[in-house]
C-alpha positions in Angstrom: 91.7 80.3 83.6 93.0 77.6 81.3 96.4 76.3 81.9 97.4 75.9 78.3 99.9 78.7 78.5 103.6 78.2 79.1 104.8 77.3 82.6 107.2 79.8 84.4 110.5 80.3 82.7 113.1 83.0 83.4 112.7 85.7 80.8 115.7 87.6 79.6 114.5 91.1 80.6 115.8 94.1 82.4 112.5 95.9 83.1 108.9 95.1 84.1 105.9 97.2 83.0 102.6 96.9 84.7 99.1 97.7 83.7 97.4 99.5 86.6 93.8 98.5 87.0 93.4 94.8 87.6 97.1 94.2 87.5 99.0 96.2 90.1 96.1 97.9 91.9 92.6 96.7 92.7 90.5 99.8 91.7 87.2 98.1 91.0 85.6 99.1 94.3 85.9 102.8 93.7 85.0 102.5 90.0 81.8 100.6 91.0 81.1 103.2 93.7 81.2 106.0 91.2 79.0 104.1 88.8 76.4 103.3 91.4 76.2 107.0 92.3 75.3 107.7 88.6 72.6 105.0 88.9 71.3 106.4 92.1 70.9 109.8 90.4 68.6 108.0 88.0 66.7 106.2 90.8 68.3 102.9 89.8 69.4 100.3 92.4 73.1 99.7 92.9 74.8 96.9 91.0 76.9 94.4 92.9 80.7 94.7 92.8 81.1 91.1 91.5 79.0 92.0 88.5 80.9 95.2 87.7 84.4 93.9 88.5 85.1 92.2 85.2 84.4 95.5 83.4 86.8 97.6 85.5 89.7 97.3 83.1 87.7 98.7 80.2 87.3 102.2 81.5 84.2 104.4 81.4 83.0 102.7 78.2 83.0 99.2 79.8 81.5 100.3 83.1 78.7 102.3 81.5 78.0 99.5 79.1 77.6 97.1 82.0 75.4 99.5 84.0 73.3 101.0 81.3 73.7 98.8 78.2 74.9 101.7 76.0 78.0 102.4 73.9 79.8 105.6 72.9 77.5 106.0 70.0 74.5 106.6 72.4 73.4 110.3 72.7 73.5 109.7 76.5 77.0 108.4 76.6 79.0 111.7 77.0 76.8 113.0 79.8 76.9 109.7 81.7 80.6 109.4 81.2 81.4 112.9 82.4 79.2 112.4 85.5 80.7 109.0 86.2 84.3 110.4 85.9 83.5 113.4 88.1 82.2 111.0 90.8 85.2 108.8 90.4 87.6 111.8 90.7 86.0 112.8 94.0 86.6 109.4 95.5 89.6 107.8 93.9 91.2 105.9 96.7 88.5 105.0 99.3 88.7 101.3 98.5 91.5 101.1 96.0 94.6 99.2 97.1 97.5 97.3 95.8 97.0 93.7 95.1 98.2 91.3 97.8 102.0 91.2 98.2 102.5 93.9 95.6 104.8 95.8 97.9 107.0 92.7 98.4 107.1 92.0 94.7 108.1 95.5 93.8 110.8 95.5 96.5 112.2 92.2 95.2 112.2 93.6 91.6 114.2 96.6 92.8 116.5 94.3 94.7 117.3 92.3 91.6 118.3 95.6 89.9 115.3 95.5 87.4 113.6 98.7 86.4 109.8 98.9 86.5 107.1 101.2 85.3 103.3 101.6 84.8 101.5 101.8 81.5 97.7 102.4 81.8 94.9 103.7 79.7 93.6 105.6 82.8 93.9 109.4 82.3 96.6 111.3 84.1 94.2 113.2 86.3 93.2 109.9 87.9 96.4 107.9 87.7 98.9 110.3 89.4 96.7 110.9 92.6 96.2 107.1 92.9 99.9 106.4 92.6 100.6 109.2 95.2 98.2 107.7 97.7 99.5 104.2 97.1 103.1 105.5 97.7 104.3 104.5 94.3 104.8 107.9 92.6 108.4 108.3 93.8 109.4 104.7 93.1 109.3 104.8 89.3 110.0 107.5 86.7 108.0 105.6 84.0 104.3 106.3 84.3 102.5 106.4 80.9 98.8 107.2 81.1 96.0 107.0 78.5 96.6 110.6 77.5 100.4 110.7 77.7 100.8 109.6 74.0 98.7 110.2 70.9 97.5 106.6 71.0 96.4 104.4 73.9 96.6 100.6 74.1 96.2 98.4 72.2 98.5 100.7 70.2 102.1 100.0 71.1 103.1 103.7 71.4 102.5 103.9 75.2 104.7 100.9 75.9 107.4 102.2 73.6 107.3 105.5 75.5 107.7 103.7 78.8 110.7 101.8 77.4 112.3 105.1 76.5 111.6 106.5 79.9 113.2 103.5 81.6 116.2 103.6 79.1 115.6 100.0 78.2 115.1 98.4 74.8 111.6 97.1 74.2 112.7 93.4 73.8 114.3 93.7 77.2 110.9 94.5 78.8 108.0 92.3 79.9 104.5 93.8 80.1 102.0 92.4 82.6 98.3 93.0 82.1 94.8 91.5 82.6 93.2 92.5 79.3 93.6 91.4 75.7 94.6 94.9 74.6 97.6 94.8 77.0 98.9 91.6 75.4 98.2 93.0 71.9 100.1 96.2 72.7 103.0 94.4 74.4 103.5 92.1 71.5 103.3 94.9 69.0 105.9 96.8 70.9 108.2 93.7 70.7 108.0 93.0 74.4 107.4 89.8 76.4 103.9 89.6 77.8 102.3 88.0 80.8 98.6 87.7 81.6 97.5 88.6 85.2 94.6 86.1 85.6 93.8 87.4 89.1 92.7 90.7 87.5 89.4 91.6 85.8 89.0 88.9 83.3 85.4 88.3 82.2 83.6 85.1 81.4 83.8 85.8 77.7 87.6 86.4 77.7 89.8 83.8 76.0 93.3 84.5 77.3 94.6 81.1 76.0 94.2 82.7 72.5 96.0 85.9 73.2 99.5 84.5 72.4 101.1 85.8 75.6 104.3 84.3 76.9 102.6 83.1 80.0 100.1 83.6 82.8 100.5 84.5 86.5 97.7 83.8 89.0 99.1 86.1 91.7 101.7 88.9 91.7 104.3 86.8 93.6 104.2 84.3 90.7 105.7 87.1 88.5 109.1 86.6 90.3 109.4 83.1 88.9 109.4 84.6 85.4 112.0 87.3 86.1 115.8 86.9 86.1 117.6 86.8 89.4 119.7 89.7 88.4 119.4 92.5 85.8 123.0 91.7 84.8 122.2 88.0 83.8 120.4 86.7 80.8 118.0 83.8 80.8 120.9 81.3 80.7 122.6 82.9 83.7 125.5 84.4 81.7 126.8 87.7 82.9 126.2 90.6 80.4 128.1 93.5 81.8 127.4 95.6 78.7 123.9 96.1 80.1 125.4 98.2 82.9 126.7 100.7 80.4 123.2 101.5 78.9 
């Protein structure tokens, strides 16, 4: 990951929004498991996780493209997609887990009085059970899935919906994600953006060109970008009017 992005600086924000796959939770193992079951149905050998991992943020289209070399225009795509998703739904959290120190980071975000939520392109039928099993479902009221709004990322609509749910203005939010569409959506929504380089970046990705505000190489590094308190701006000045919103 190039280091040409800005070094950590306290952002003037009141809320943090996370992408799910590759940012807050490591879901690649279960996605790869479902995909390899589809391959087994067709007498194909399993693909290694390290080969499939960079495609895990790109949903069924990315995973099927990696495994079968097809796109959504292929006549086989719908059948393969539906089979893949059925297998995935049957084994959502066998290997899925939060990234290292995620619990500590979320606890510290809450301690600082910042609000947080999740914006993912993953469908609701997968997202909510995963959040339940990861003990996150009761910790935030802002969970925007790929089918929550009319448009998914890179459209800004899901991020704007999350800001409404958190009762925070978009410029007072930072969105953390590991894919270009996350940064595009965040910037279009008027939010600050950070790249999670520890996620599912591929060898062809060029995050230094995504115009994000910065990059984090682990979840704990996020804390260096956040204000010490939700009632202070980046210069450390108290802003009590925020408490009235």
